[in-house]
C-alpha positions as CSV (number, residue, x, y, z in Angstrom):
1,X,-36.9,-0.1,-18.3
2,X,-36.8,-0.7,-14.7
3,X,-36.2,-4.4,-13.6
4,X,-36.5,-5.7,-10.0
5,X,-34.7,-9.3,-9.1
6,X,-36.8,-10.6,-6.7
7,X,-36.4,-13.6,-4.6
8,X,-37.9,-15.1,-1.5
9,X,-34.7,-14.8,0.7
10,X,-32.7,-12.5,-1.6
11,X,-28.8,-13.4,-0.8
12,X,-25.9,-14.3,-3.0
13,X,-27.7,-15.5,-6.0
14,X,-29.8,-12.3,-6.5
15,X,-26.4,-10.6,-6.2
16,X,-24.7,-12.5,-9.0
17,X,-27.5,-12.3,-11.4
18,X,-28.0,-8.7,-11.1
19,X,-24.1,-8.2,-11.7
20,X,-24.1,-10.7,-14.7
21,X,-27.0,-9.0,-16.2
22,X,-25.8,-5.4,-15.6
23,X,-22.9,-6.1,-17.5
24,X,-25.0,-8.3,-20.2
25,X,-27.0,-5.1,-20.7
26,X,-23.8,-2.7,-20.7
27,X,-22.0,-4.9,-23.3
28,X,-25.4,-4.5,-25.5
29,X,-24.8,-1.0,-25.8
30,X,-27.7,-0.1,-22.9
31,X,-26.7,2.2,-20.3
32,X,-27.8,0.5,-17.1
33,X,-27.7,1.6,-13.4
34,X,-27.7,-1.2,-11.1
35,X,-29.3,-0.2,-7.8
36,X,-28.0,-2.2,-4.7
37,X,-30.5,-2.2,-2.1
38,X,-29.6,-5.5,-0.5
39,X,-28.6,-5.3,3.2
40,X,-25.0,-7.0,1.8
41,X,-24.4,-4.5,-0.4
42,X,-22.4,-7.1,-2.4
43,X,-22.9,-5.2,-5.9
44,X,-21.3,-2.2,-4.5
45,X,-18.2,-4.4,-3.3
46,X,-18.3,-5.8,-6.8
47,X,-18.4,-2.8,-8.7
48,X,-15.3,-1.2,-6.5
49,X,-13.4,-4.3,-7.3
50,X,-14.7,-4.3,-10.8
51,X,-13.0,-0.7,-11.2
52,X,-10.3,-1.3,-9.5
53,X,-9.1,-4.3,-11.5
54,X,-10.1,-2.2,-14.7
55,X,-12.6,-4.9,-16.2
56,X,-15.0,-3.4,-18.7
57,X,-17.7,-3.3,-19.3
58,X,-18.3,-1.4,-16.0
59,X,-22.2,-0.6,-15.1
60,X,-23.0,2.3,-12.9
61,X,-23.7,1.3,-9.6
62,X,-25.6,3.0,-6.7
63,X,-26.3,1.8,-3.3
64,X,-29.3,2.9,-1.9
65,X,-31.4,1.3,1.1
66,X,-32.9,1.9,4.4
67,X,-35.4,4.4,5.9
68,X,-36.9,6.6,2.9
69,X,-35.8,4.2,0.3
70,X,-39.0,4.5,-1.6
71,X,-39.0,8.4,-1.8
72,X,-35.1,8.4,-2.8
73,X,-35.4,5.7,-5.7
74,X,-38.7,7.8,-6.8
75,X,-36.3,10.6,-7.0
76,X,-33.3,8.9,-8.8
77,X,-35.9,7.6,-11.4
78,X,-37.4,11.2,-11.9
79,X,-34.0,12.7,-12.1
80,X,-33.0,10.0,-14.4
81,X,-36.0,9.6,-16.6
82,X,-34.0,7.9,-19.3
83,X,-31.4,10.7,-20.0
84,X,-28.5,9.2,-18.1
85,X,-29.7,5.2,-18.2
86,X,-31.6,2.9,-20.6
87,X,-32.3,0.6,-18.1
88,X,-32.6,0.7,-14.1
89,X,-31.7,-2.6,-12.6
90,X,-32.5,-3.0,-8.7
91,X,-31.0,-6.0,-6.7
92,X,-33.5,-5.5,-3.5
93,X,-32.9,-8.7,-1.3
94,X,-35.6,-10.3,0.2
95,X,-39.1,-9.9,-1.3
96,X,-40.6,-8.9,2.2
97,X,-38.0,-6.0,2.5
98,X,-39.3,-2.4,2.2
99,X,-37.0,-2.1,-0.6
100,X,-38.5,-4.8,-2.3
101,X,-42.0,-4.0,-1.9
102,X,-41.3,-0.5,-3.1
103,X,-39.2,-1.3,-6.1
104,X,-41.8,-3.7,-7.4
105,X,-44.4,-1.1,-7.2
106,X,-42.3,1.2,-9.3
107,X,-41.0,-1.7,-11.8
108,X,-42.0,-2.7,-15.4
109,X,-40.3,-6.2,-14.9
110,X,-40.0,-8.5,-11.8
111,X,-37.4,-11.1,-12.8
112,X,-37.3,-14.2,-10.3
113,X,-34.8,-16.7,-10.3
114,X,-36.1,-20.2,-8.9
115,X,-34.6,-23.5,-8.8
116,X,-37.3,-26.4,-9.7
117,X,-37.0,-27.8,-6.0
118,X,-38.4,-24.3,-4.8
119,X,-41.2,-24.3,-7.1
120,X,-43.6,-25.3,-4.5
121,X,-46.5,-23.2,-3.8
122,X,-47.2,-24.9,-0.5
123,X,-43.7,-24.2,1.1
124,X,-42.8,-21.1,-1.0
125,X,-46.1,-19.1,-1.3
126,X,-44.8,-15.9,0.5
127,X,-42.8,-15.2,-2.9
128,X,-45.9,-15.7,-4.7
129,X,-48.4,-13.3,-2.4
130,X,-45.9,-10.6,-2.3
131,X,-45.8,-10.6,-6.2
132,X,-49.6,-10.5,-6.3
133,X,-49.5,-7.9,-3.9
134,X,-47.4,-6.0,-6.0
135,X,-49.3,-6.2,-9.0
136,X,-52.5,-4.7,-7.2
137,X,-50.7,-1.7,-7.2
138,X,-48.8,-2.0,-10.1
139,X,-51.1,-3.8,-12.6
140,X,-48.5,-3.5,-15.5
141,X,-45.7,-5.6,-13.8
142,X,-44.1,-8.2,-16.0
143,X,-43.4,-11.4,-13.8
144,X,-40.7,-13.2,-15.0
145,X,-39.4,-16.5,-13.7
146,X,-35.8,-17.6,-14.6
147,X,-35.5,-21.4,-14.0
148,X,-31.7,-22.3,-12.4
149,X,-30.7,-25.7,-12.5
150,X,-27.2,-27.8,-12.1
151,X,-26.9,-28.2,-15.6
152,X,-28.7,-25.3,-17.6
153,X,-31.3,-28.4,-18.8
154,X,-34.9,-28.6,-17.3
155,X,-36.5,-32.1,-17.5
156,X,-40.3,-32.3,-18.5
157,X,-41.0,-33.0,-14.8
158,X,-39.4,-29.9,-13.6
159,X,-40.5,-27.7,-16.5
160,X,-44.1,-28.4,-15.2
161,X,-43.4,-27.5,-11.6
162,X,-41.4,-24.5,-12.2
163,X,-44.5,-23.1,-15.0
164,X,-47.5,-24.1,-12.5
165,X,-45.7,-22.5,-10.0
166,X,-45.0,-19.1,-12.4
167,X,-48.8,-19.3,-13.1
168,X,-50.0,-18.8,-9.5
169,X,-48.5,-15.1,-10.0
170,X,-50.8,-12.9,-11.9
171,X,-49.3,-12.6,-15.5
172,X,-46.5,-14.5,-14.2
173,X,-44.5,-16.7,-17.1
174,X,-41.3,-19.0,-17.5
175,X,-38.4,-17.6,-19.2
176,X,-37.2,-19.3,-22.1
177,X,-33.6,-18.9,-20.9
178,X,-32.8,-21.7,-18.6
179,X,-29.4,-20.8,-16.5
180,X,-27.0,-23.2,-15.3
181,X,-26.3,-22.8,-11.3
182,X,-22.3,-23.1,-12.2
183,X,-22.6,-20.0,-14.2
184,X,-23.8,-17.9,-10.9
185,X,-21.7,-19.9,-8.4
186,X,-18.1,-19.8,-8.3
187,X,-17.4,-19.0,-11.9
188,X,-15.5,-15.8,-11.3
189,X,-12.0,-16.3,-10.6
190,X,-10.7,-12.7,-10.3
191,X,-12.1,-9.9,-7.8
192,X,-14.9,-7.8,-9.8
193,X,-15.1,-10.3,-12.5
194,X,-18.5,-12.4,-13.2
195,X,-19.7,-15.2,-15.3
196,X,-20.7,-13.2,-18.0
197,X,-17.4,-12.2,-18.4
198,X,-16.4,-15.8,-20.0
199,X,-17.4,-16.9,-23.7
200,X,-18.8,-19.9,-22.3
201,X,-21.5,-17.9,-19.7
202,X,-22.2,-15.1,-21.9
203,X,-24.8,-16.8,-24.2
204,X,-27.1,-17.9,-21.5
205,X,-27.0,-14.3,-19.8
206,X,-27.5,-12.1,-22.9
207,X,-30.3,-14.2,-23.9
208,X,-32.1,-13.8,-20.6
209,X,-31.2,-10.0,-20.7
210,X,-33.1,-9.8,-24.2
211,X,-36.0,-11.6,-22.5
212,X,-36.1,-9.4,-19.5
213,X,-35.5,-5.9,-21.1
214,X,-37.2,-6.5,-24.3
215,X,-34.2,-6.6,-26.5
216,X,-33.8,-9.9,-29.2
217,X,-36.1,-12.0,-28.4
218,X,-36.0,-15.9,-29.1
219,X,-38.1,-17.2,-31.5
220,X,-37.5,-20.5,-31.3
221,X,-40.5,-23.3,-30.6
222,X,-40.0,-26.2,-28.3
223,X,-37.2,-27.0,-26.3
224,X,-33.6,-26.9,-27.2
225,X,-31.1,-28.5,-25.0
226,X,-27.5,-27.3,-25.0
227,X,-24.2,-27.9,-22.6
228,X,-21.0,-26.3,-22.0
229,X,-22.9,-22.9,-21.0
230,X,-24.8,-22.6,-24.2
231,X,-28.7,-21.7,-23.7
232,X,-31.6,-24.1,-23.2
233,X,-34.9,-22.9,-24.6
234,X,-38.3,-23.5,-23.3
235,X,-41.8,-22.9,-24.8
236,X,-43.3,-20.4,-22.6
């Protein structure tokens, strides 16, 4: 499975989500390769720190960006072809970057973290346009939006807002898992650590990993709310 984390501007949230999902997949026993294609190369720096501090599990991380990215990614995927890794997760930076465009054409899943306040097509249409353009070349691309909120719960009005935004993309849908922003910001206190290393954050990230990569699926209907890092699910 090839998944791309896509957002309008890229940045810290994307990198942190990529790191956490890679750890969640690895903990579930899946062999995962994290391709860091963002200009900051934050995932590579995180992986070096994680290796130096002997934290486990440690996903494989490859820095890959710049001229010829599409061809180099294709060679990596062809050489891999499921023999070394079960999943390839690409942190590609801004949706307008050449790396993100190439990765979306190759991927089965685009995972899009989004805050309810940003779910406004009038002001944030660039991401919608990029994802729809990618699906013209890759009609099998599944686009999964993951809501990120302050406390991991989603009010009815925000739920409707994010769901409507997701439907602007062909085949787009809202993930059942809602991520508390604290999971992805400042939760890791040690170099190389990530939020997924803590019991409180693990459930939400494992649930999102399952949705994105087709592992265990939530069969809950309706909406369930919980605090303290547990999972809220929303009906898709």
